[in-house]
Steps between C-alpha positions, in 0.01 A plus 500: 500500500571412139303377202592132535425491873167676451407243235582220747284656771210550262531141379500359854208713612302388196546125554166391640637153580726635774230725644229238554384523857674835552312780672596763241285545194652578159412868547659507846819340364515761224446777756776354718739503203406860420569605858831315500601660170418846636796471739737335253763691308502416128851400398621465145776256419737660252767233510435126509756358742393138453635357826436148361281372780380139501159607380536738204164651593651629828777707339270800462456517879871553563519743209211696649665504843827628352328762281295621797805512727327268745670386817285187521331255269238333720386156389430148615709382204833595661691197374437571133553875526833469680635250249585728209837518329500880516495624860361830629634542856291813561175299468428262787269213404293417809175336602220713648579354844869586467417857402268549798763362740769719348283812527424448872 
């Protein structure tokens, strides 16, 4: 977990427009985030790799994966996160479904 990713999660959880009709209350969503964060490892990015992904706002995700020595970056946005100019072969960009199948 890093600062930019945490800010994204907090922003998404705070958008009432996407939570209309959801079963979770604001307090429950905040509790869920707290529980999730309790198992996350805080990772600082000391070097900005700037892989030049299609969406500039996604670069921090690959930087976080590299800094945290992750084997996987799990996302539904595979196309954009695999399209960078700078490649990191150690980090596999996969969908949640691909990860589950690979782990079986």
